[in-house]
N, C-alpha and C positions, 0 to 999 in steps of 0.2 A: 859406535865404538862403547856405549856403556851396557847396551844390550848383548855383546860379545864379551866382555868382561863380567857381565852377569851370567853367561853359560858357563864360561871357565871358573866362575866360581861354584856351580852346582855340580860341574865334573869334578872340582877336587874336593867336593864335600861327600859325593860319593865313592871317593877313593880312586877314581881313575886318573890318567897322564892325560894333558889336553895335548893333541899333536897341533903340527903349524896349521896357520889358518890359511883357508881357502880364499882365491881371490884379492892375493895380493899382487904388487903390481910384477914382481918377479913370475909369477907362478902364470898372470896374463900373458907375460912375454914369450913363456915356455911353450902356451897354447897356439899363439900367435905363428910361432915357428912351425908349430907339427902342422897348422893350418896351410900357411906357404909354400910348407912340401907336399903335401896332397895335392894341391893346386898345380906346381912344379910335374909331379909325376903322373898329371892328367886324371886322377881321382877328383876332383873338386872342382865348382865352377860359380860364378856368381849369377844367378837368378834376378830377374827384375816382374816379374811376374808376382801378383795380389797373392796373399795367404790363400783366399778364396780358392781361386782358379788352381796353385798349386796342390790343395786337399782335393780338386775336383777332378786333375788328372792322375792322381793316385789311383785310381778306380777303386776295386773291391779286392776281397782275400780271392775269390773265384776267377777275375775276370784283370787281364793285365793293367798297366799304367801306361798313360801318354807322355812322352818324353818332353821336357821343357823344351821351347824354342833355341835357349840359352845354352843346353846342354851341352854341347860341341864348341864353342864359342875360343879361340886363339889362348893357351897358356897366357900370353904377355897381357892382353887384354883385361883377362880373369883378375892377374897379380894388380892391375893398374885399379881398377873398379873395387877391390877389394880395399888397398891402399886408402880410397877415397871414401868406402865407408867407415873408417876409424876414423879421418881428420875433419868429419864434420861437414862436408860438403853433400852427403846424400841423408835425405829426410827419414824420419821413422819409417819402416816398412816398406820403403821404395826398392830395399834390395836384402838378398839371404845369399849366404856362402850353402850349397848344398854337395853333399859327399855324392859322386858318381858311381852308384854302385848296382844295382838291378832294378827297372823297372816292372821285370814281369816275375819278379820274386813272390813266392806265395806268403814270405815275411812281408809286411806291409810297412814294417820298420826299415827293411831294407830300400823300401822304394827311392831311392835319393834322398837321405833325412836331411833336415835344415842343420846346417851346424854352428852358422853364426846369424844372428841379427843386430840392426842398428837400434841402440837407444842413446839419444842425444839429450833429453830434457831432466833427465833424472839421475846425481853424482852419485857414485859409489859410496861407499859408506867409510872406506879407507882408500880409495885412488882419485877420490873427486871424479872429474871430467876427463880426466887423463886418457880415456879409452870410452869410444863413442860403440866401437864393435864388440858384442859380447857372445860369450859361447853359448851354446844349448846343451841342457843337462847331459842328452847321449852321448857326445862329442866327450863334454867335460869330464864325465865321471869315470871313466875308465882312464883316461890320460892323468889326472890327477892322483888317482890311486896307483897307477906307476911313478907319477913322481916322486909322494911319498913313501912308498916302498911297503904299500899295504899289500897283504898277502891274501887277506877272505877280506870281501866285499861283501859285508850283511846286507839284503836289501828284501822287503815284504812279496810277497808271491805276484805282485800285479808286474813285477819288473821279471820275472820268467820268459816274458816275449820279448824282453828288451836285453837279455844275454847275448844272445849270438852277435845283433849291433856292438855289445860294449868289448865283446872277443875279435870284432872285423879291427873296430878302431887299434885295439892294441897291436895288434898282427900287423897293421900298418907301420909300427915305429920299434917295438919292440927287438933288439938285437942282442938279446941277453938270455941265460936261461932262467933268469927271472921274472915273472909276471904275474898279476893279480888275477885271482878268480872270484865272480861272483856268484853267493849262493841267496836263497832263498825262501824264506821262512814265513809262520803265518804272524801278519799284523795282531798288535795287544787289541784287544777290545776290552773293556771293561762296561759291567751294566751299570746303570744308572748316572751315567756321565756320556760323551760324546770325546773322542778321540781328532775327530778331523779338523785340522789346522783351520782350515778355513773358516769352521763353526767358531771355532774358540776366539777368533780373532773378532769375529762380529758381535761375540760376548762382551768382550772388552771394549770394541769401540761403539756400542752403543750402550754401555755403563750396565749391562746387565748382573756385571761380576764386576769386583775392585780393582782390575788389573789382571796381568799375567800370573803373578805370585796371590791370587783370591783364593785360601786356605779348601776353598771347594773345587779347585780347577786340576785337574789330574797331571799338572805339570811338575816337572821337578823342582821350581820354586814354591810352587802354592803346595804341594804335599811336604815340604821344608819347614815352611811357615806355619804349616797346618800341625806338625809335632811329629812327622812320621821321621824314623831314623836311614841312613844309608843300609844298616843291618838288615831293618824291616823290609824294604823295597829289595834288597838283594834275594834274601829270604823267598820273600813271594816270587819272585823272579824264578828262583830256584824251584819252587813247586810245582810252578805252573808249567815248567820246562817249553821244550822247541818244538814245533812239529810243521806240517805241511798243510794244515787243515785249519779253515776259517772257523775262529769258535769265539764266541766271549766267555771271558772269567767272571764270574760272581764277585761282587765287589768285597763281599762279606770275607773273602779268602785272603785280601788286601789286609783289611781290619782285624782277620785273625791275626797274621802276619807280625801287626804294630801291637797288637797286644801282648803278644807271648814275649816279644823283645822288651815292651816297658813293663811287662810285670816285674823284670828281675832289676829294671834300671830305675823307676820312678820312684822317689820316697811317696809314703803317704803323709797326707796332710789332711787338715779340717778347713773346710769350705763350708759356707752358710748359705744360700742361695736366696732365700726368701726368711728371713733374721723374725725371730721374737727373742724377748728379755725373757730369761728364766731367772729368779730370785729365790737365792737359798736361803729360808729368815730362818734357819738356826745355826747357820755360818756364820763367826765371827764379825763384828761391823769392823769396816777396815781392815779385815784381813788378808791375807794374800800368802800362797806357797807355790813351791815350784818342782814342778811335779815330770818324772821323766815316761816319755813314751819311744817304741822301737820306731825307727824311718822306715824299716821293710821288711816284713817278716819273711819274704822271699829269698832274700840277699843277707847273708850274714855277716857279710861285711860293710853293711849299711849305719850299724851305729847305733846310736838313741838320740836323744835332742830335748832340750828340756822346754817343759810348757808352762805357764802361770795359772794361777788357778784360784778365784775371788770369789765371792759373793755374789755377785751379777756375772753373767755369760749370757752367749747367743746361742740360740739353737734353733734350727732348722720349725717353719710354721706346721708342716705336717708329720713334726713327730709329737703334736699334741694335739689332742681332739674331746672338746668337750662332752659330748655325747656318744662314746665308740662303742662299737660291739663287741662281742665276747672276742673275737678273733684280730683284735687289735692290742699289738703288747707292748705299745710305746707308752707316753705318758698321757695319763687321764685321771681324773680325780676318782676315786674310791679306794687307794690303797695299793695297785697295783706298784712294784719294784722295776726301777729301770736303772742300768747301769750308763755314766756318763764315761764315754769310753778313757780308759788309762786313769780313771778318778775314782769316784765314788757313787753307791747305788742310792738313789732317790726316788722320793714318793711324793706325787703330785698332789698339794692342798687347796688350791684354788685357784681362781686367775682372776685377771681384771680386765675390764672393756671402755671402750670409747663409747661417746653418746650415740654412735653410728652400730653399735653391737659387735667391734671389730675387737678380737683379743689384741690387747697391747702388751699383757706380760703374763710369763706363768709363774705361779707361787710352788714352792716345795721344800722338802726337809732333805736333809742327809743323812747318811750313817755313818759316822767319823771310823768307824772299826771297817769298815768296805774296802778302803784303801786299795787300790789296784798293787800290786806287787809284797802285799804284805800277806799273812795268814788269813786275816776277814777278806782280805781280795777274791778267794777261792770261793766263793759262795756264789749260787749259779744262779741268775736270771734270765728269762724269754728274752731280752733284749737291749742293744747297747746303742744310744745315739751319742753323737757327733757335737761338737761345742767348742767355743772359741770365746778365751777371757773377752770381757769388754774392755779390760785394760791392756789388752794386748794384742789389739783386733785393727785390720785396715780395710779401706773401701775398696772394691774392685770393681773393674766391669769385665763380666766373662761374655765369650762369643761362642753360641751354641752353633756349629754347623753340624749341617746333616747330608744328606745325597743331594747334588747338583739338578736331579730331574724327578720328576714325580713314577715313570714308569720305565720298567726295565730296560728296554732297547727305544731309547729316543729317536734312532738313528733311523729304524725300520716302519717309525711311524709314518702314515699320511698326511699327519698335520705339520706344520711348521714346527721346528724344537725349540723355539721361544715358547710358544705355548704350552710347553709339556714341562716348563722347569717349575721346578719343587717349591711352592709359596713360604717355606717352613726350613730353607735350606740353612736359613742363618736366624737365630734368636740373641738378641741380645739382652744381656740382661744384667743392671746398672745395679749398685748397690749393694752388691755383694759383699760378705763378711767372710777375709781371709786372715790368719796368724800375720801378726806385722812383718815377720821376716820374709814372708813371700812379696811385699812390696820393693825389695831390694832385690829380687832375683833376676839372673841374666836373662835377656832373649834366647829363646831356643830350649830355657831347662824345662825339665819335664817330672811333672808332679802328678799323683793319683789323688785326686780328692776324690778320699775314702764316700762310699757309695753313690759318687757321681758319674765319675768317668776318667779318663787321661787328659791331661791338660799341656801346654804349654806356652810359655811365656810372648807374648808376641814383641814383633818387633819396634811397635810403638812406643811398647809399655815404658811408663815412666816410676819413679819412685811415689809421686804425688798421684800417679794415677797407673797402677797396675793393672793390664790387661791381659786376659788369659784366652787364649782357644781350645776349643774340645777335640783332641787330636780323633778321640773314641768311645764310645760309650764302653762300659763293664763288660756287657752282654752285647749279644746280637737281637737289637728289640725288634728290626725293622722287619724283619720275615714275621716275627710273631704279631706285629701288629698290622701288618697287611693280608 
């Protein structure tokens, strides 16, 4: 039930309605009654042969099959055995119910397909052990659509050959003008991942991912946890369209859809992944002020927010270089000017090192007449760097998610797909510095970490330990990297 509830939640999140739940008790009864009708009409029979024998008797597409020795057993005997299949008297695999159609049909699916099999040792998640005989997909598919009032049964291309059987079963019961129709289209395949449920189950069961909602998984719950929005997913589906041809869609199209959506949705904030302290030597000791910065320049309704500024700040370690080349326009000794975002222009005056030669602090001076938003703030410099005030900072964990597999089409490779996993699909960065207000952000809230990418708050995030998942980088760096 937890699994079903999770699916219902994902469907509601996408903005779709959840229909009735298949395999409920009344649904089983409806299918059972239809099977009884087929038996009474002489169109179904109980077969006691093994699965291997039945498969062998079906023959090949160019040769007719061999009829089962039980194909013409009396109706009353079939009804008695069919009831025993559901009473628990019959062992698993000992009997099946087959439709009596045409063992010489060129369509192999018409050669007396199996309708019911026996399962006694696995309880159903909704009905428990109430039922021992369970319907096969080809029988249940069309009938469930009929019960549910489905008009268009959408399937992938491998079900084209099943459609005549879908129609045959419905023809046996449909006594009104209404009938569902099956339509087929290409299966959604995306590069750098697997869409096979069997392979995804292996990834989960073997602990190669952290569950079905692992942000690297191509599941709705995984995309949701990673920070994808319903609008981005729907836009992606609309862009690729529906065809009758098998194709693999470049994952960069999905990433472009979420970038486009989050560009106007996500507020810009500062997050420092590899912090080093910046000390403004000529700023008043113990002084502090409140500055104003815009939340999102691509959304005029996003407004502004206030941030604190003081003598000591955190900046990215990569924004400073001791011996910089000429084309390095960020902080370096030698008088080059750099603007602190939404604040002042500064110049590097020196730095501190520990005994191992590591930079522990960068020193600078600021020009108080260059405050952003003032006349002096219009002075142009070649670089702007991000910062977080040490008095208004919080530590956070940042999870940098990337593509799950290292090759474009892992399903086409001769190697075991588990050998193709991208070892860099998840990098966890501890001790990141973020604006303090982000510690209280709610799960699934979206942000753009300036110069880093789009991030969302993880479901396990707490005010004491904020956790952010990277949804997507600001640009498609994968193609360039490879």
